[in-house]
C-alpha positions in Angstrom: 89.8 113.8 21.3 90.8 115.0 17.9 92.5 112.4 15.5 96.1 112.7 13.9 94.8 114.0 10.9 92.9 117.3 12.5 95.8 117.8 14.8 98.1 117.9 11.7 95.9 120.7 10.2 96.4 122.8 13.2 99.4 124.9 11.9 100.1 127.2 15.2 103.4 126.7 16.7 104.1 126.7 20.2 105.6 130.1 21.2 108.4 129.6 23.6 109.8 132.9 25.5 112.8 132.9 27.8 113.1 135.5 30.4 115.6 136.5 32.9 114.7 137.8 36.3 117.5 139.5 38.3 117.6 140.2 42.0 115.6 143.3 41.7 113.0 141.8 39.9 114.0 143.4 36.8 112.9 141.1 33.6 114.9 140.8 30.4 113.9 139.0 27.2 116.4 136.4 26.3 115.1 134.6 23.6 111.6 133.8 21.6 111.1 130.5 19.7 108.6 128.9 17.4 108.5 125.3 18.0 107.0 123.2 15.2 105.6 120.7 17.6 103.6 118.2 14.8 106.5 116.2 14.3 105.5 114.2 17.5 102.3 113.0 15.4 104.5 110.7 13.8 106.2 109.1 17.0 104.8 105.4 17.4 104.3 105.9 21.5 103.6 109.7 21.0 106.7 110.8 22.8 109.8 112.5 21.3 112.8 114.2 22.9 114.5 117.2 20.6 116.8 119.8 21.1 115.9 123.5 20.3 119.1 126.0 19.6 117.7 129.3 21.0 118.7 132.6 19.2 118.9 136.0 21.0 116.5 138.6 20.2 116.9 142.2 18.8 120.1 143.2 17.8 121.3 139.6 18.6 118.9 137.8 17.2 121.6 135.6 15.0 123.4 134.9 18.1 122.8 131.7 19.7 122.0 131.9 23.5 121.6 128.2 24.6 120.0 124.7 23.7 116.8 123.8 25.5 116.0 120.0 25.7 112.4 119.1 25.2 110.5 115.9 25.9 106.9 116.3 24.0 104.4 113.8 24.6 100.4 113.8 22.7 98.1 113.3 25.6 95.7 110.8 25.3 97.7 108.7 23.2 97.0 108.5 19.5 95.2 105.4 18.3 96.5 105.8 14.9 100.1 107.9 14.5 100.9 109.2 11.2 103.6 108.6 9.1 106.8 110.8 9.1 106.3 111.1 5.4 103.0 112.7 5.8 103.9 114.6 8.3 106.7 116.1 6.6 104.6 116.7 3.4 102.1 118.7 5.2 104.6 121.1 6.7 106.6 121.2 3.2 103.4 122.0 1.7 102.5 124.7 4.1 105.9 126.4 3.8 105.4 126.7 0.2 101.5 127.9 0.4 103.1 130.4 2.9 106.0 131.6 1.1 103.6 132.4 -2.0 101.1 134.3 0.3 103.8 136.3 1.5 105.4 137.0 -1.9 102.0 137.9 -3.2 101.2 140.4 -0.4 104.6 141.9 -1.3 103.9 142.5 -4.8 100.8 144.1 -3.8 102.3 146.2 -1.2 105.0 147.5 -3.4 102.4 148.5 -6.0 100.0 150.3 -3.5 103.0 152.3 -2.3 103.8 152.9 -6.0 100.1 154.3 -6.5 100.2 156.2 -2.8 103.8 158.3 -4.1 102.0 158.9 -7.3 99.4 161.1 -5.5 102.1 163.4 -4.2 105.8 163.1 -4.2 106.1 164.4 -0.5 104.3 161.2 0.4 107.6 159.7 0.9 108.4 161.3 3.8 105.4 160.4 5.8 105.2 157.9 8.3 103.5 155.0 6.5 104.6 151.7 8.6 103.5 148.6 6.3 106.0 146.0 8.0 107.5 145.9 11.2 110.3 143.8 12.6 109.4 141.3 15.5 111.9 140.6 18.4 113.3 138.0 16.0 114.0 140.5 13.4 111.4 138.9 11.5 109.3 141.2 9.2 105.4 141.0 9.6 102.6 143.1 8.3 101.8 145.5 10.9 98.2 144.2 10.8 99.0 140.9 12.3 100.4 142.5 15.7 96.7 143.6 16.2 93.9 141.0 16.8 90.5 141.6 18.8 91.3 140.4 22.7 88.7 139.5 25.0 89.9 139.6 28.8 87.3 137.4 30.3 86.5 139.0 33.6 89.9 140.2 34.1 89.0 143.9 33.0 85.6 145.2 33.0 85.8 148.5 30.6 88.0 149.9 27.7 89.0 152.6 30.4 90.0 149.9 32.7 92.0 148.2 29.9 93.8 151.5 28.9 94.9 151.6 32.6 96.0 147.8 32.5 98.2 148.6 29.7 99.7 151.9 31.0 101.0 150.2 34.0 102.9 147.7 32.0 106.3 149.4 31.7 107.8 151.3 29.1 111.1 150.8 28.0 112.5 151.6 24.5 113.9 148.8 22.5 117.9 148.3 23.3 120.4 149.1 20.1 124.2 149.0 20.0 125.9 152.2 19.0 124.4 155.4 17.9 121.6 156.4 15.0 117.9 156.3 15.1 115.7 154.1 17.5 115.9 150.3 17.2 113.3 148.7 15.0 111.5 146.3 17.3 107.7 145.2 17.6 107.3 142.6 20.1 104.8 140.0 20.0 102.3 140.0 22.6 103.4 136.7 24.8 107.0 138.3 24.7 105.9 141.7 25.5 103.6 140.3 28.4 106.3 137.9 29.8 108.6 140.6 30.4 106.0 143.0 31.3 107.5 146.3 29.7 107.9 147.3 26.0 108.0 150.1 23.4 105.3 152.4 22.4 104.2 150.1 19.7 104.0 147.3 22.1 101.6 149.1 24.2 99.7 150.4 21.2 99.0 147.3 19.5 97.8 145.7 23.0 95.5 148.6 23.5 94.1 148.4 20.5 93.4 144.6 20.5 91.7 144.9 23.7 89.2 147.8 22.5 88.7 145.6 19.6 87.4 143.2 22.1 85.6 145.5 24.0 83.5 146.1 20.3 85.0 149.8 19.7 86.4 150.4 16.0 89.7 150.9 17.1 93.1 151.5 15.1 96.5 151.8 16.1 98.0 155.2 14.5 101.7 155.8 13.6 103.1 159.3 13.2 105.1 161.9 15.6 104.8 163.7 18.6 106.4 166.7 20.0 109.6 167.6 18.1 108.6 165.1 15.3 109.6 161.7 17.6 108.2 158.9 15.9 105.3 157.4 18.1 102.3 155.2 18.0 99.1 155.6 19.8 95.3 154.4 19.5 92.3 156.0 17.7 88.9 154.6 18.3 85.9 155.8 15.9 82.6 156.5 17.0 79.3 155.4 15.4 78.6 159.2 15.6 81.6 160.1 14.0 83.4 161.2 17.1 87.2 160.4 16.7 89.1 160.1 20.4 92.7 159.6 20.7 93.7 157.1 23.5 97.5 157.4 24.6 98.9 153.8 25.6 101.5 154.8 27.6 99.3 157.1 30.1 95.8 156.0 29.5 94.6 159.5 28.7 92.0 160.3 26.2 91.7 163.2 24.0 88.5 164.0 21.6 90.0 165.4 18.3 88.6 168.3 16.5 90.0 169.3 13.3 90.9 172.5 12.8 89.9 174.2 9.4 92.7 176.4 8.1 90.0 178.0 5.7 88.0 179.6 8.3 87.9 183.4 8.8 90.4 184.7 11.4 87.4 185.5 13.9 86.5 182.0 13.9 87.4 180.4 17.0 89.3 177.0 16.6 89.6 174.2 18.8 92.8 174.3 20.9 94.7 171.1 20.7 95.2 169.0 23.8 96.9 166.1 22.5 100.6 165.6 22.2 100.7 164.3 18.7 102.2 166.4 15.7 101.4 164.4 12.9 100.0 161.0 11.3 101.1 158.9 8.4 98.8 155.7 8.9 96.3 153.7 10.9 95.4 150.1 11.1 94.1 147.3 12.7 93.7 143.7 12.1 91.6 143.9 9.0 91.9 147.3 7.7 95.2 149.6 6.5 94.9 153.3 5.9 97.4 155.8 4.6 97.1 159.7 5.3 96.9 161.2 1.7 95.4 164.7 3.0 97.5 168.0 1.9 99.1 167.8 5.3 99.6 165.2 7.5 99.5 167.2 10.8 97.1 165.4 13.1 95.1 168.6 13.9 94.3 169.2 10.2 93.6 165.7 9.6 90.0 164.2 8.9 89.4 161.0 10.0 86.6 159.9 7.3 88.1 156.9 6.5 85.5 156.0 4.0 86.7 159.0 2.1 89.6 157.6 -0.4 90.6 161.4 -1.0 91.7 161.7 2.4 93.0 158.0 3.1 94.3 155.3 0.7 93.0 152.1 1.9 94.9 148.5 1.3 92.8 145.7 0.1 91.2 144.0 3.1 91.3 140.4 1.0 95.1 141.0 0.7 95.5 141.9 4.3 93.2 138.9 5.1 95.4 136.7 3.2 98.3 137.3 5.6 96.9 138.4 8.9 93.9 136.2 9.3 93.9 134.2 12.4 95.0 130.6 11.5 96.7 131.8 8.8 99.9 130.0 8.5 101.7 133.5 7.7 100.1 135.2 10.5 101.6 135.6 14.1 100.4 132.8 16.7 97.2 133.4 18.3 97.3 135.8 21.2 97.5 133.9 24.5 94.5 134.7 27.0 95.5 137.1 29.7 96.0 135.7 33.0 94.9 136.6 36.5 96.7 138.3 38.9 98.7 136.5 41.5 99.7 139.4 43.7 98.1 139.6 47.4 97.3 143.4 47.1 96.9 143.6 51.1 100.1 141.8 51.8 102.2 143.3 49.0 101.0 146.7 50.2 102.0 146.1 53.8 105.5 144.4 52.9 106.6 147.5 50.8 104.8 149.8 53.8 106.9 148.1 56.3 110.1 148.3 54.6 109.6 152.1 53.8 108.9 152.7 57.3 112.6 151.3 58.1 114.2 153.2 55.6 112.9 156.4 56.7 113.8 155.9 60.1 117.4 155.0 59.2 117.3 157.9 56.8 116.1 160.3 59.8 118.6 158.8 62.3 121.4 159.5 59.7 120.0 163.0 60.2 120.0 162.8 63.9 116.2 163.0 63.9 113.9 160.9 65.8 111.1 159.3 64.3 107.5 158.9 65.6 104.7 157.2 63.4 101.1 158.1 63.5 99.2 154.9 62.7 95.9 156.6 62.6 97.2 159.4 60.2 98.7 156.6 58.0 95.2 154.8 57.7 93.5 158.0 56.8 95.5 158.5 53.8 94.0 155.1 52.0 90.8 157.3 50.6 93.3 159.6 49.1 95.0 156.8 47.4 91.9 155.0 46.3 91.1 158.2 44.5 94.0 158.7 42.6 93.7 155.2 41.2 90.0 155.7 40.4 90.8 159.0 38.7 93.7 157.5 36.3 91.2 154.7 35.5 87.8 156.7 34.9 89.4 160.2 34.5 86.6 161.1 37.5 87.8 162.8 40.8 85.7 161.4 43.7 86.3 161.5 47.4 88.4 164.3 47.9 85.9 166.2 50.4 86.0 163.2 53.0 89.7 162.8 52.7 89.7 166.5 53.4 87.5 166.4 56.4 89.0 163.7 58.0 92.7 165.1 57.8 91.2 168.4 59.3 89.8 166.6 62.4 93.1 164.8 62.8 95.5 167.7 62.6 95.0 169.6 65.8 94.8 173.8 65.6 98.1 175.0 65.2 99.9 172.0 63.5 100.6 172.0 59.6 100.1 168.9 57.7 102.1 168.2 54.4 101.4 165.0 52.0 103.0 163.7 48.9 101.5 161.4 46.7 103.5 159.3 44.2 103.0 156.4 41.8 104.8 153.3 40.3 104.6 150.6 38.1 106.8 148.3 40.1 107.1 146.7 43.9 110.6 147.7 44.6 110.5 149.6 47.9 114.1 150.7 47.9 114.0 151.8 44.2 111.1 153.7 44.9 112.4 155.5 48.1 115.5 156.4 46.1 113.3 158.1 43.6 111.2 159.8 46.1 114.4 161.5 47.9 115.2 163.3 44.6 112.0 165.1 45.1 112.3 168.4 47.2 108.7 168.0 48.3 109.1 164.5 49.8 112.6 165.2 51.1 110.8 168.2 52.9 108.3 165.5 54.7 110.6 162.6 55.3 113.5 165.0 56.8 110.5 167.2 58.6 112.1 169.4 61.7 110.0 170.9 64.3 107.9 170.5 67.5 105.8 167.1 68.2 106.5 165.9 64.4 104.6 162.7 63.3 105.3 160.8 60.3 102.9 158.8 58.2 103.1 156.5 55.1 100.5 154.5 53.3 101.0 152.0 50.5 98.2 150.5 48.1 99.0 147.8 45.5 96.2 147.7 42.8 96.7 144.4 40.9 96.1 144.0 37.1 96.2 141.0 34.9 99.3 139.7 34.0 100.7 140.7 37.7 101.0 144.0 36.5 100.3 146.8 39.4 99.9 150.3 40.3 101.4 151.3 43.3 100.4 154.3 45.1 102.6 155.9 48.2 101.7 158.7 50.1 104.1 160.2 52.7 102.6 162.9 55.1 103.8 164.6 58.3 102.2 166.9 60.9 104.2 169.2 63.2 103.3 172.2 65.5 104.1 175.3 63.6 106.6 177.3 65.6 106.7 181.2 64.5 
């Protein structure tokens, strides 16, 4: 057990996140608060009751949302509590030290930016993001949003990590009124608690996980189609290979730069990725701004050691405000939690509800519904193959699936199947989405002779109770000419 003096030196606050979950399981972030807990070190009995006013997030970050009454207790109890004066003095000294570090870093960042603009005045229009606002509208250096994150035994490969990040929901930060996009980079705990976030939240989490797997990963800030601001991840290989990871989809793209000086007859690599321009890239200890003549991604070279192409920030300056344990940095990343979803039970539950919804829908159309349980079971390998392909990029098992379906569908009959993917477990919401697809509607509302219907659901759980849900609707019927 650490003594009171050692505990006093731990400057990490307790991060409290308040989430509202509605009847449809939609989660909303209500408040995010950093609790300074060390005042309990001066309590004679190691206990303390305090009241904390919680403020809203984003555009409502200055609006109170409620008061939280807390009871703090150090366990085991301290043998020798500290005096209140010692604790208060320590906290004041830390705040002064933090303010001084932030002041010096801001001075350095301003000077660095002036030097960057002197290289080329047009750099003023490039997306070089040095600071970003969190959910409480507090500015932090962007490097503090990234930190190597090891997933223990919950994720086995970088590509599985990309799949996990991909199944976390995408939602742009809410804003009031018109104008440009609301600025909000969520801290990791807030992002994981609500289970959804903007592209910046996905990119910083994926970069942190790739760093944890030992890759040289960076968050890229730039634009995609129609010059829409976007963030994604880049991994730099030891052989110089550059791979872009799209955190919203899990897709990977190999970057091969175009040389505009090549003769017209030289075949140039075709762009496969959706990115248009890149202004800067960073991780937990590095920051580089693109100072090449063009910030177009396909023309950019990613030799980060070449200062004629990338202007670096001082690693010492970044470390002074972003290093783990620094009083100026964001709190340590929480460890990922193992999934608590029973995949088989969740799959069965969704499947039963969908069967009921389909039967009711067909009844409204004066159609009878006959289920083929064997055909439903045969759809399982296809769903497994879809998830494996999303995770690894490798397609497997298609031949066996096709062979099984051919055996199950008699001569003169027609088979139709429609797979679809969701990242939520709400069957009614999924069914409403499926009906908007003419292909799915054609299967669900199938008319003909000897119509047999099938539906199969497979839930694949990931850390933090994120999940990939695959649904396949199918029918077979006798073709009548």
